[in-house]
N, C-alpha and C positions, 0 to 999 in steps of 0.2 A: 341708384340707392342713397350714395354719399349726398349727392347734391340736394336731393329731397330731404334728408336729415338735416342739413344746414340750412334749407327754406324753413323747416318745420321751427328750427332753433330760434330763427329771427335774428341771428346775431350779424348777419351780413344783408347787405341792401341787393336791391333786386339787379341793379347794376353790377356789383360784384359777385353775384351767383351767375349772371350770364358770362361774364369773363372767364371765370373759373371754368364753366361749362366749355367753352371753346379751349381754354388752355388743356383742359382733361382730354377732350376730343383729339387735339393736336398730338397729344403725348401718346394716347391710346392707336393713332394711326402709326406714330413711329414704332413703337413697341412691335406692332403687327409686320411693317415693313422689316423689322430685323427679327422677326421670328421668335419674338418674346412674349410672354405673358405677365398680365400686372402681378399675380401672384409669385412669380418667379423672378421678378426685378431685382436685379444686383446694384451695389453701390457703384461699380464700374460702368453697368448699364445708365445708369444717373448722368454720371460724369461724359460720357459719350453722348448723350444728349444735349448737356448744357454747353459743351464744346461746340456743337453743330448749332445750336442756336447762336452762338456768339459769331461763327463763321458766316451766319445768314445775316449779319449785321444787325440784329436786334439790339436795341438799347438795354442797358444793364438795369433800368428800373422794370423793362418789359419782362426781361429774363428773370427777376426776382419776384414779380408777380407770380408767372407760370411756376416757379419752384414752391412759392406758398401754397399754390393749390394744390400741386404735388404731396407737399408734405402733409399737409390738410388730409389728404386723401389715403396716405399710408398710416397715417396716426391713426383714423378712424378703422380701417381694414386690422390693425393690431389689435384696437380696443374690442373689435368683433371677433376677433380670434381667428380671421379668415388668414393671415400670414403670420409666421412665428417672430421674426425680427422687422425691424423698420428699417430700410435700405437708405432712407434718407438723413438718420444719424451721422454728424460729421460731415455732410455735404454742407457747402458755403457756396453762394452764388457769385457774380462778380462784384465788387465794390461798386456802390453810386455815389456819385458826388454829392454834397450837402451842398444844397444852396439856400440862400436866406432868401426868404419871400419878398417880393416888391411891398413896399408900404409906403404910405403917404404922408409928408409932412402936413402939419396944419393949413398951411395955404393952399396946398394942392386939393385937400379937402373942402376947402371954401370955394375953389374954381369947380369942384366936380358937382357940389350940391348947389350951387350958387348960380350954374347956368341957367338959360332959358330953356323949357321944354313947349313942343307944341300943346296949344290949348286944346287937345283931343283925348279921347278914352287913352289911347296909348302914351301920349306923353305923359298924364295924370299915373297911370301905371308904372312907368319907366321910372319917374322919379321916386314915387314909392317903394320901390324895389330897391334904389340905392339908399335911400334914407332906412328901411329896413336892415339891409345887411350890416350898413355901419352902425346903426344903434344897437343892434343885437349881436353882432358878430357871429351871427350864424354861419353854417357852411351852406354851398349853394344847393345842394339836393334838399337840406332843412328848409331852405326858402321856397323853393319851387312846390314842396309838397305842403305848405300850409294850407289851412282851409278856415273858412269864414268863422267857425265855431273856436278857432283857437284865439282869436282877437278879444281883448278887452281893452278898447280904447278908453272907456271912464278911468280905469284903474292905471292904465298906460301898461301893460305886457301881452306878451303873447306866448301860447303854449308852444314849444318847439319839439320835434319828435326826432330824436338825433338817432346815432347808432344803434343795433341792438334794440331799437324801437324804445329807446331810454327817453323818457320826457323831462324837460325843466323849463322853469318860467325865464324868459327873456324880455328886460327893459324895453320899452317904448320912450324915446326921448319926445319932446313936445314937437320939434319937425317931423318925425316919422309920424306922430299921431295926426297931424295936420295933414300929410301927404296921404297918409292910408285914408283919412275921411273924405279927402277931393276923390281918390281912387274909387271908394266905395261908390259914391254917386255917379262918378263916371262907368263904372263896371254895369251899373244897372242899364245905361243909356247904349253901352256898346251891346250886350246881350240882347235888347229891344229891336236895335238896329240890324244886328246881327241873324234876328230870326231864330236865336239858339235856345235850345232848353235851358232851364236855370239847373246850377250845380254847385256845391259849395266848395269847390276850389277857389283860393284865394285869387291867384293871378290868371288871367286869361288872355288867349291872343285873340286878334281881330275877328275870328269867325265864332269866338264864344266858347273856345275848347281850352282846356288846361295848359298852361304854358308849361315847356319842357325845361330842364336843369341846362339844357344846352342853349337853350334861348336867353335863360337869365344870364349866363356867361357872355352871351354875346352883346345882351344890353349892357352890361358893365362895360365891356369892351368898347363900345361904341360910343358912350357916353365920355369915357375917358380921352376919346379921340376928338370928340367935339369940344371938349374943355380944353384941348391943347394941351394936356399933360404929355412929358417927353417918352416915358416909357409905357409899355403896354401895360394894361391893368387886369386883374382877375378876381373874382369873388374871394378866392384866398387871400388876395391882398388887401381886400377891403377887411377881412376877418383881423388879419394880422395888425393893420392900421388900430381896429378899435381896440385892440388889446395893448399896442404900443401907447396909443395916447391916453389909456386908463392909467398904466405905470406912470406915465411922464406926470399925470395929475395927483399922483400919490395914493393910487389903490394899491393895496398889498397883493403879490402874486397868487395867494392862494386862492383869492377871492376872485380872481381875474380868472383862473383857471377852471374854476367851480362854474 
């Protein structure tokens, strides 16, 4: 019931809902093994559960996510008047180390975006993905979910659907516009050669099927290795680079945040 409520609200992505579902099923099995019921869960039960997760060697970030799922469940149960008090209050998870995301300096961006790509549909697609990520600063899931109708190459922007299904306009620089125009031509060729049915997703794999966020992630990593960059690069690293370079060139912080 709780997960269905979350899904209807649109505040969580499909990936987050799947993760929360798995986390809550694990917690439910643990409660069952301990002879406990969800409605009768105590603060001590939760502390024991967190200790067991740490003893299993789970990373602090994974434990914090599981705790977030459990907190959400009990807050919802309280709002539904199914429990009298919330046992997650005053419960803290393990401390997580704050890591500064990897970002590129300008000459590394030049190396990444200036490298040669294969003159194939996949090569045009990969170049366009990198240009869009750097030009818009969008998240990997936002990039993977883009549709043809989101683009306006004449005006130079793309509609981006973010967390909670909130929409915003992101700007496309001229290199991104050129890369997208080349990809759209190659995309038609790819669909024809693959014998695939037409669809409105922007990024396609070689079979004409929508590209996953995981594949976008791998595209960035492979492109960084080919460009000879010293450290691994992720889409979030490009997002961080986008923001850093705007600030370095005089954009105000609030504008970049928006």
